[in-house]
Structures are given as C-alpha cells and as structure tokens.
C-alpha positions as CSV (number, residue, x, y, z in Angstrom):
1,M,-12.6,-33.3,-165.3
2,S,-9.1,-32.0,-164.5
3,R,-7.5,-29.8,-167.2
4,P,-3.8,-29.1,-167.7
5,L,-2.2,-26.1,-166.2
6,L,-0.1,-24.5,-168.8
7,L,1.9,-21.2,-168.6
8,S,2.7,-20.1,-172.2
9,P,6.2,-18.7,-172.5
10,D,4.7,-16.0,-174.7
11,R,2.0,-14.9,-172.2
12,L,1.3,-11.2,-172.2
13,F,3.6,-10.6,-175.3
14,P,2.1,-8.8,-178.3
15,S,0.1,-10.9,-180.8
16,D,1.9,-9.2,-183.7
17,P,4.6,-11.7,-184.7
18,V,7.3,-9.0,-185.3
19,Q,6.7,-7.3,-182.0
20,R,6.4,-10.7,-180.2
21,D,9.9,-11.7,-181.4
22,I,11.4,-8.5,-180.2
23,A,9.6,-8.8,-176.8
24,R,11.0,-12.3,-176.5
25,R,14.5,-11.1,-177.0
26,L,14.1,-8.2,-174.6
27,Y,12.5,-10.4,-171.9
28,K,15.4,-12.8,-172.2
29,E,17.6,-10.0,-171.0
30,V,15.6,-9.2,-167.8
31,A,13.8,-12.5,-166.9
32,G,16.6,-13.5,-164.4
33,L,17.3,-10.1,-162.9
34,P,17.1,-9.9,-159.1
35,I,13.9,-8.6,-157.6
36,I,13.9,-5.1,-156.0
37,S,10.8,-4.9,-153.8
38,P,11.0,-1.4,-152.4
39,H,7.4,-1.1,-151.0
40,G,5.1,-3.7,-149.7
41,H,3.4,-5.2,-146.7
42,T,4.9,-8.6,-146.1
43,D,5.3,-9.5,-142.4
44,P,8.9,-9.0,-141.1
45,R,8.4,-11.7,-138.5
46,W,8.4,-14.3,-141.3
47,F,12.0,-13.5,-142.0
48,A,13.0,-12.9,-138.4
49,G,11.7,-16.2,-137.0
50,N,11.9,-18.2,-140.3
51,A,9.2,-20.5,-139.0
52,P,7.4,-22.7,-141.5
53,F,4.2,-21.2,-143.0
54,G,1.0,-23.0,-142.0
55,N,-1.3,-24.5,-144.5
56,A,-2.4,-23.6,-148.1
57,T,-5.3,-21.4,-146.8
58,E,-3.1,-19.4,-144.4
59,M,-0.4,-18.9,-147.0
60,L,-2.4,-18.1,-150.2
61,L,-5.9,-17.1,-149.2
62,H,-5.9,-15.2,-145.9
63,P,-3.2,-12.5,-146.7
64,D,-4.6,-11.7,-150.2
65,H,-7.4,-9.2,-150.2
66,Y,-7.5,-9.3,-154.0
67,V,-8.7,-12.9,-153.6
68,F,-11.1,-12.8,-150.8
69,R,-12.8,-9.5,-151.9
70,M,-13.8,-11.2,-155.1
71,L,-15.2,-14.1,-153.2
72,Y,-17.0,-11.8,-150.8
73,S,-18.5,-9.9,-153.8
74,Q,-20.2,-13.1,-154.7
75,G,-21.8,-13.5,-151.3
76,I,-19.3,-15.9,-149.7
77,P,-19.0,-14.9,-146.0
78,L,-15.5,-14.0,-144.8
79,D,-16.1,-16.2,-141.8
80,A,-16.4,-19.2,-144.1
81,L,-13.0,-18.3,-145.6
82,G,-11.4,-18.1,-142.2
83,I,-10.8,-14.4,-142.2
84,R,-10.5,-13.5,-138.5
85,N,-12.4,-16.7,-137.7
86,P,-10.1,-19.3,-136.1
87,Q,-13.0,-21.7,-135.9
88,A,-13.2,-22.1,-139.7
89,D,-11.8,-25.4,-141.1
90,P,-8.9,-24.3,-143.4
91,R,-9.5,-27.2,-145.8
92,E,-13.2,-26.2,-146.2
93,S,-12.2,-22.6,-146.8
94,W,-9.8,-23.8,-149.4
95,R,-12.5,-25.9,-151.0
96,L,-14.7,-22.8,-151.3
97,F,-11.9,-21.0,-153.0
98,A,-11.4,-23.8,-155.4
99,Q,-15.1,-24.1,-156.2
100,N,-15.2,-20.5,-157.1
101,Y,-11.8,-20.2,-158.9
102,H,-13.7,-19.5,-162.2
103,L,-14.6,-16.0,-160.8
104,F,-11.0,-15.0,-161.3
105,R,-10.9,-15.6,-165.1
106,G,-9.2,-12.7,-166.8
107,T,-8.0,-11.1,-163.6
108,P,-4.5,-10.4,-162.4
109,S,-5.1,-12.6,-159.4
110,R,-5.6,-15.6,-161.7
111,M,-2.3,-14.9,-163.4
112,W,-0.4,-14.5,-160.2
113,M,-2.0,-17.5,-158.6
114,D,-1.5,-19.8,-161.6
115,W,2.2,-18.8,-161.6
116,V,2.5,-19.7,-157.9
117,F,0.8,-23.0,-158.5
118,A,2.9,-23.9,-161.5
119,E,6.3,-22.4,-160.7
120,A,6.4,-22.5,-156.9
121,F,4.6,-25.8,-156.3
122,G,5.0,-27.6,-159.6
123,F,1.3,-28.3,-160.4
124,D,0.4,-29.4,-164.0
125,V,-3.3,-29.6,-163.6
126,Q,-5.6,-26.6,-163.1
127,F,-7.0,-25.6,-159.7
128,S,-10.6,-26.5,-159.4
129,A,-13.2,-28.2,-157.2
130,E,-11.9,-31.6,-158.4
131,T,-8.3,-30.8,-157.5
132,S,-8.9,-28.8,-154.4
133,D,-7.7,-31.5,-151.9
134,L,-4.8,-32.4,-154.1
135,Y,-3.7,-28.8,-154.1
136,Y,-4.3,-28.3,-150.4
137,D,-2.4,-31.4,-149.4
138,R,0.6,-30.9,-151.7
139,I,0.9,-27.2,-150.8
140,T,0.6,-27.8,-147.1
141,E,3.1,-30.6,-147.2
142,A,5.5,-28.4,-149.1
143,L,5.2,-25.5,-146.6
144,A,6.3,-27.9,-143.8
145,T,9.7,-28.4,-145.6
146,D,12.8,-26.3,-145.2
147,A,12.7,-25.4,-148.9
148,F,9.5,-23.4,-148.3
149,R,10.5,-21.5,-145.2
150,P,10.5,-17.7,-145.6
151,R,14.2,-17.2,-146.0
152,A,14.6,-20.1,-148.4
153,L,11.8,-18.7,-150.6
154,F,13.3,-15.2,-150.4
155,D,16.6,-16.6,-151.8
156,R,14.9,-18.9,-154.3
157,F,12.9,-16.0,-155.8
158,G,16.1,-13.9,-156.3
159,I,14.9,-11.1,-154.0
160,E,17.8,-8.7,-153.5
161,V,15.9,-6.4,-151.0
162,I,12.4,-6.2,-149.7
163,A,10.9,-3.3,-147.8
164,T,8.1,-3.8,-145.3
165,T,5.9,-1.0,-143.9
166,E,5.6,-0.1,-140.2
167,S,4.1,2.7,-138.2
168,P,6.1,4.9,-135.8
169,L,4.4,3.0,-133.0
170,D,6.2,-0.2,-134.1
171,T,9.3,-1.2,-132.1
172,L,10.8,-3.0,-135.1
173,E,11.9,-5.9,-133.0
174,H,11.6,-8.3,-136.0
175,H,13.9,-6.1,-138.0
176,A,16.3,-6.2,-135.2
177,E,16.3,-10.0,-135.2
178,I,16.9,-10.0,-138.9
179,R,19.9,-7.7,-138.4
180,V,21.3,-10.1,-135.9
181,A,20.9,-13.0,-138.3
182,N,22.7,-10.9,-141.0
183,A,25.5,-10.0,-138.6
184,N,26.2,-13.5,-137.4
185,G,26.2,-15.0,-140.9
186,E,23.0,-17.0,-140.4
187,W,21.3,-15.4,-143.4
188,S,22.2,-12.7,-145.9
189,G,18.7,-11.6,-147.0
190,R,18.1,-7.8,-146.9
191,V,14.8,-6.8,-145.3
192,I,14.3,-3.2,-144.5
193,T,11.4,-1.1,-143.1
194,A,9.6,2.0,-144.3
195,Y,8.1,4.8,-142.1
196,R,4.3,5.0,-142.4
197,P,3.1,7.7,-140.0
198,D,-0.7,7.5,-140.8
199,P,-1.7,6.5,-137.2
200,V,-0.2,9.6,-135.8
201,V,-0.7,12.0,-138.7
202,D,-4.4,11.4,-139.5
203,P,-6.7,12.8,-136.8
204,E,-9.4,10.5,-138.2
205,F,-7.4,7.3,-137.8
206,E,-8.9,5.2,-135.1
207,G,-7.2,5.8,-131.7
208,F,-5.3,8.9,-133.0
209,Y,-5.2,10.7,-129.6
210,A,-4.2,7.6,-127.7
211,N,-1.6,6.8,-130.4
212,L,0.1,10.1,-129.5
213,A,0.8,8.7,-126.0
214,R,2.6,5.7,-127.4
215,F,4.4,8.0,-129.8
216,S,5.6,10.1,-126.9
217,E,6.7,7.0,-125.0
218,L,8.7,5.6,-127.9
219,S,10.3,8.9,-128.9
220,G,10.9,10.4,-125.5
221,E,9.2,13.6,-126.6
222,D,5.9,15.2,-125.6
223,A,3.9,14.5,-128.7
224,Y,0.9,16.4,-127.3
225,S,2.7,19.7,-127.9
226,Y,3.3,20.7,-131.5
227,A,7.1,21.2,-131.0
228,G,7.3,17.9,-129.2
229,Y,5.2,16.2,-131.9
230,L,7.6,17.3,-134.7
231,A,10.6,16.2,-132.6
232,A,8.9,12.8,-132.1
233,H,8.7,12.4,-135.8
234,R,12.3,13.3,-136.3
235,N,13.3,10.9,-133.5
236,R,11.3,8.0,-135.0
237,R,12.4,8.7,-138.5
238,A,16.1,8.6,-137.4
239,F,15.4,5.3,-135.6
240,F,13.7,3.8,-138.7
241,A,16.7,5.0,-140.9
242,D,19.1,3.4,-138.5
243,M,17.1,0.1,-138.9
244,G,17.5,0.3,-142.7
245,A,14.6,2.4,-143.9
246,T,15.2,4.5,-147.0
247,S,11.7,5.7,-147.5
248,T,8.5,7.0,-145.9
249,D,5.0,6.2,-147.0
250,H,1.8,8.3,-146.7
251,G,-1.7,6.9,-147.4
252,H,-3.9,9.9,-147.4
253,P,-7.5,10.2,-148.7
254,T,-6.5,13.0,-151.1
255,A,-3.3,14.6,-152.4
256,A,-4.0,17.9,-150.6
257,T,-1.0,19.7,-149.2
258,A,-0.7,22.9,-147.3
259,D,2.1,25.2,-146.1
260,L,1.1,26.8,-142.9
261,S,3.0,29.2,-140.7
262,D,4.2,27.9,-137.4
263,A,1.5,29.8,-135.5
264,E,-1.2,28.5,-137.8
265,A,0.1,24.9,-137.5
266,E,0.3,25.1,-133.7
267,A,-3.3,26.4,-133.5
268,L,-4.4,23.6,-135.9
269,F,-2.6,21.0,-133.8
270,A,-4.4,22.1,-130.7
271,R,-7.7,21.7,-132.5
272,V,-7.0,18.2,-133.9
273,T,-5.8,17.0,-130.5
274,G,-9.0,18.4,-128.8
275,A,-12.2,16.6,-128.0
276,D,-14.0,17.1,-131.3
277,V,-12.1,17.2,-134.6
278,S,-13.9,18.6,-137.7
279,A,-13.4,16.9,-141.1
280,A,-12.0,20.2,-142.4
281,D,-9.4,20.4,-139.7
282,A,-8.4,16.8,-140.1
283,E,-7.9,17.3,-143.9
284,L,-5.9,20.5,-143.3
285,F,-3.7,18.8,-140.8
286,R,-3.0,15.9,-143.1
287,A,-2.3,18.4,-145.9
288,H,0.1,20.4,-143.8
289,M,1.9,17.3,-142.5
290,L,2.7,16.1,-146.1
291,T,4.6,19.3,-146.6
292,V,6.3,19.0,-143.2
293,M,7.3,15.4,-144.1
294,A,8.7,16.6,-147.4
295,G,10.9,19.0,-145.5
296,M,12.0,16.3,-143.1
297,S,12.9,14.1,-146.1
298,L,15.0,16.9,-147.5
299,D,16.9,16.9,-144.2
300,D,17.3,13.2,-143.5
301,G,17.3,11.8,-147.1
302,L,14.4,9.4,-146.8
303,V,12.5,9.0,-150.1
304,M,8.8,10.1,-149.7
305,Q,6.0,8.1,-151.1
306,I,2.4,9.4,-151.4
307,H,-0.4,7.0,-151.9
308,P,-3.6,9.1,-152.1
309,G,-7.0,8.6,-153.6
310,A,-8.5,5.6,-151.7
311,F,-11.8,5.8,-149.8
312,R,-10.7,3.6,-147.0
313,N,-13.1,1.2,-145.3
314,H,-16.0,2.1,-147.6
315,N,-18.1,-0.7,-146.1
316,P,-18.8,0.3,-142.5
317,W,-20.3,-3.1,-141.5
318,L,-17.2,-4.9,-142.8
319,F,-14.8,-2.4,-141.0
320,K,-16.7,-2.8,-137.7
321,H,-16.6,-6.6,-137.8
322,Y,-13.3,-7.3,-139.6
323,G,-11.2,-4.1,-139.5
324,R,-8.9,-2.6,-142.0
325,D,-7.5,-4.0,-145.2
326,K,-10.3,-6.4,-146.0
327,G,-10.9,-5.4,-149.6
328,A,-13.3,-2.5,-149.0
329,D,-11.0,0.4,-150.1
330,I,-12.4,2.1,-153.2
331,P,-10.6,4.4,-155.6
332,M,-11.7,8.1,-155.9
333,S,-11.1,10.8,-158.4
334,T,-8.2,12.9,-157.2
335,D,-6.9,16.4,-158.0
336,Y,-3.1,16.8,-158.1
337,V,-2.4,20.1,-159.9
338,H,-4.0,22.3,-157.2
339,A,-3.6,19.8,-154.3
340,L,0.2,19.5,-154.6
341,R,1.0,23.1,-155.4
342,P,1.7,24.2,-151.8
343,L,4.2,21.3,-151.3
344,L,5.8,21.6,-154.7
345,G,5.9,25.4,-154.5
346,R,8.1,25.0,-151.4
347,Y,10.1,21.8,-152.2
348,G,9.4,20.8,-155.8
349,N,12.6,22.4,-157.2
350,E,14.9,20.5,-154.7
351,A,16.9,18.0,-156.8
352,G,18.0,16.4,-153.5
353,L,14.5,15.4,-152.6
354,T,12.6,12.5,-154.1
355,I,8.8,12.3,-153.9
356,I,7.3,9.3,-155.5
357,L,3.6,9.9,-156.3
358,F,1.1,7.1,-156.9
359,T,-2.5,7.4,-158.1
360,L,-5.7,5.3,-158.3
361,D,-7.2,7.9,-160.7
362,E,-6.2,7.0,-164.2
363,T,-7.9,10.1,-165.7
364,S,-5.1,12.1,-164.2
365,Y,-2.2,10.3,-166.0
366,A,-1.8,12.4,-169.1
367,R,-3.6,15.5,-167.9
368,E,-1.9,16.1,-164.5
369,L,0.7,13.6,-163.4
370,A,2.9,13.2,-166.4
371,P,3.2,17.0,-166.9
372,L,4.0,17.5,-163.2
373,A,6.7,14.8,-163.1
374,G,8.0,16.0,-166.4
375,H,8.7,19.3,-164.8
376,Y,9.5,19.2,-161.1
377,P,12.9,17.8,-160.2
378,A,11.7,16.4,-156.9
379,L,8.8,14.4,-158.4
380,K,8.8,10.9,-159.7
381,L,5.8,8.7,-160.7
382,G,5.2,5.4,-159.0
383,P,4.0,2.5,-161.1
384,A,0.4,1.5,-161.8
385,W,-0.9,0.7,-158.3
386,W,-3.4,-1.6,-156.6
387,F,-6.5,-1.8,-158.9
388,H,-4.3,-1.0,-161.9
389,D,-1.5,-3.4,-161.0
390,S,-2.6,-5.5,-164.1
391,P,-1.6,-6.0,-167.7
392,E,-4.1,-3.4,-169.1
393,G,-3.4,-1.0,-166.2
394,M,0.3,-1.2,-166.8
395,R,-0.2,-0.6,-170.6
396,R,-2.4,2.4,-169.9
397,F,0.2,3.8,-167.5
398,R,3.0,3.5,-170.1
399,N,0.9,4.8,-173.0
400,Q,-0.3,7.9,-171.2
401,M,2.8,8.8,-169.1
402,T,5.7,8.2,-171.4
403,E,5.3,10.9,-174.0
404,T,5.3,13.7,-171.4
405,A,7.2,12.3,-168.4
406,G,9.5,9.8,-170.2
407,F,10.7,6.6,-168.6
408,Y,13.2,8.1,-166.3
409,N,10.7,10.2,-164.3
410,T,9.2,6.9,-163.2
411,V,10.6,4.4,-160.7
412,G,10.2,1.0,-162.3
413,F,7.9,-1.5,-160.5
414,N,6.9,-2.4,-157.0
415,D,4.6,-5.1,-155.9
416,D,2.9,-3.5,-152.9
417,T,1.6,-6.8,-151.5
418,R,1.0,-8.9,-148.4
419,A,0.9,-12.1,-150.4
420,F,4.6,-13.2,-150.4
421,L,4.4,-15.9,-153.1
422,S,2.8,-13.4,-155.5
423,I,5.9,-11.2,-155.5
424,P,7.9,-13.0,-158.3
425,A,4.7,-13.5,-160.3
426,R,3.9,-9.8,-160.2
427,H,7.4,-8.8,-161.2
428,D,7.3,-11.2,-164.1
429,V,4.0,-9.7,-165.3
430,A,5.5,-6.2,-165.1
431,R,8.7,-7.3,-167.0
432,R,6.6,-8.9,-169.8
433,I,4.3,-6.0,-170.2
434,D,7.2,-3.5,-170.4
435,C,9.1,-5.7,-172.9
436,G,5.9,-5.8,-175.0
437,F,5.5,-2.0,-174.8
438,L,9.2,-1.4,-175.8
439,A,8.9,-4.0,-178.6
440,Q,6.2,-1.8,-180.2
441,L,8.5,1.2,-180.1
442,V,11.3,-0.8,-181.7
443,A,9.0,-2.2,-184.4
444,E,7.7,1.3,-185.2
445,H,11.4,2.5,-185.5
446,R,10.9,4.9,-182.6
447,M,13.7,3.3,-180.7
448,E,16.7,1.0,-181.4
449,E,16.6,-2.4,-180.0
450,W,19.8,-1.9,-178.0
451,E,18.1,1.1,-176.3
452,A,15.0,-1.0,-175.6
453,A,17.3,-3.6,-174.0
454,E,18.9,-1.0,-171.7
455,L,15.4,0.4,-170.9
456,A,14.0,-3.0,-170.1
457,T,16.8,-3.5,-167.5
458,D,16.2,-0.1,-166.1
459,L,12.5,-0.6,-165.7
460,S,12.9,-4.0,-164.2
461,Y,15.8,-3.3,-161.8
462,N,17.8,-0.1,-162.0
463,L,15.2,2.6,-161.6
464,A,13.7,1.2,-158.4
465,K,17.1,0.6,-156.9
466,A,18.2,4.1,-157.6
467,A,14.9,5.9,-156.7
468,Y,14.7,4.2,-153.3
469,K,18.4,4.5,-152.6
470,L,18.9,0.8,-152.4
C-alpha cells in the first residue's frame, strides 16, 4: 500500500509550543537565503560540461556513501547496487534500494532523501518497493530535461558558491571550462576548487612516491628534494588560488602537528621518500607538514581546514575491491590539546591566519575544542561533520561548544557531500536546527529575539562566507 509523502513545515522545530513559534519566525528569516557551500566533493565536470545526469541510480544512489554503506551493512553486495559494477542493471539496483528504504528510518539520509523526492521531484507518495518503478521512471525522465541539468539545479537551489576539492595532481581543466563559461556570459554560477594535498603529503597514501613524479611535472620543481618539494607546494597552491581556491583541506588520521628544524625536516623527507617508510616517520611527516601548510597559508591567505580522526579504509577487503570512499571510514578518539600545540605555538596567535578545525570525536567538544577556539585567534571550529551531520549531532555541537567558544568562533555550516541534490536538504536541516537552538535561548530570556534573528542569518550565511573569504 502506498502511503503519502508529507514534509511537515514544523519538522525539526522544538515540540514546546512557545519555542516552536519563535523557531518558525526565525526560520522565516533564513529559509530563502542563498547557499554557501564552502567545502564538498561534487564533481566539477558536472558544471563544466553541463551534460544531463543519467538515471535515478546514478544520481541518487551511487555517489552517496551514507546510503550504500547502510545497505552494505545489511548484507547487500555493492556489486548488486552497481558500485563499480557497470554490468548491474540500474533499475534492479534501485529496486533493492526501495525494498530496503525502511533501514533509513530515523537517519539523516532519510530526511535528505525525502526532501529530494518531495521538493526536487514533486513526489507525494512515499518511496517503497511498491513505488520503486514509479520513482525510477519519473526521476530518470526528469534528469533528461534541461531543468535538471547541473547548472539549472545549481541556480534553482540558490547556490551562491560551491567549492569542490582537488589534489595538487589535478590539472583543474574542468574549472578552467567553468571560467570560460563565466567569462563569455554562458553561465554565472561560481564553482571554485580547494587544495587537498593528501596524495603528496601522506607517505602512506597509495602511490605516494610515484605521485611526487607527477607533482614535479606539474609544478616544474624537483619534488624529490625537500626544497623542491616545498617549492612545488607553493607553485600548486598559487595555481589553485588563481583558479579560485580560497582554502586548503587536510584529511589526516590524527591532529598531530610538529615544528621541525630545516635539518630535521630534510632528514625526515629523505626517509619518507626511501624504500621503507615506518609508521612513526609517516605520522611525523604528516604532523610537520600541517605546520608547514599553516605557514604557507599565512603567506598566501588560503584558509586552512583540518579534518582529522578518521580511520580510513577500515575494511581491507572492501578497499582492495572497491577503493576509497566506500563507507568504510570509521571515527576515532582524537587528542587536540597536545597534538595541535606545536602548530598553535608557532602560528596560533596570528589573527591573519584562519585554521578551521573539524572533529569526529564528540568527547572533545567541551573539553578541548571549545576552549582552544575560544582562545587562539587563528582557530575556528568547523560544524558537526560526517557521522554527526545530523539533527542530534548539530544540537550536541551547539550545546557543548557555545558556552566557551561562542557562535562567532564557528563557521556556520558546510555540507561536505558528493550527493549534489542533498545540498539544499542538508542546509535546510542545519537552518532548522539552529533556529530551534536559538529559540530556546530566546524563550529562556538568555537572548533577545532580534539578536537571534541576526545570529540565524550569520549561522546560515554570513559566517561561512566570511571564514572562507567568499
């Protein structure tokens, strides 16, 4: 039996009627604000070529590891879902998704997906095994129209700017195509890149040594000597900045930093580019390079993002057969007070430097992160990220961070997604949660409603735009 798909206008607002009324008023102020998406993993070729998206499975299932990791956890093979399996029938993969949609009850993925179904595609019946083909056909037909091409959706969703993420080994040809389209008046959408140097900073990254050859080729520097290696980074950072980048991004296993002398760093570089790299040397090199990157950011103005605390590719079988970013990255406990001290000891007092720190370790919120960000001028806190990009995760973040760090040592919201259509859904969730949080402060007479209205706008739009220099 098909059931109606209903999105309550009061979803995620407080159940207390006084607070709910305040949240409604605050949300009305921010619901229509443009979207600032300063960090994510959408594919720039979408906006460069503006080709139609394929079918429902390619658009909504394949890019979203939140979705297929849940299905995989229930024993559904990734091959059957068409993940790196071109032989799979996309309609059958979609049917599997529909048959198991009940697995997502109560999860953020369910909220985002229902928003996409209702708001983007106009469905008024719930997604289920019974409606699978209806959904597949209507979505696939819509994706073939001009209204659902990437640039049209970008404009429809009110996206002011979106940042993708590329490595120093990327030639950024798709960003160059977008710039041409902007220059000739074909499209006005702003799509910028961000510098993610992990493949040439992490000695344990697959192909690290070979990556340095490509790094040398693209930069015109000898990246196998330490001086040339640093020059290569400066060269590629300047190129990324010229192509619109305002930020860098660093996905390290831990938040460890180090501040080595030039002689120590050169000796370490010789070891990590040798035949056998120890885990200790790899960690020390990553730690040193975070401090080096902070210094480069102070010089060239690029905002620095640090995303530590994920045990990447925890499932060795999955990594061998399907590669990175297939839902097997697991959060770890993470130290920040001791780990960041070398970097902050050198650069933390620089008001001209912005370091945005994320965490997957919620136990560090009130104990470490809020006090650090509430003290060091260079440090800002990124929003609840990844596994905590959820209503309860956002509430925990605000509850534990605000008293010590305040609101203005945070940077609003970013969606950090590959799933393009989920972007407006995610921003809507964040705006609703923040309005609910502020409504409680107003109802408890801890803040005037006009202040909450200003804050709602800052959290939804202004803070991200300012922090990322957009």
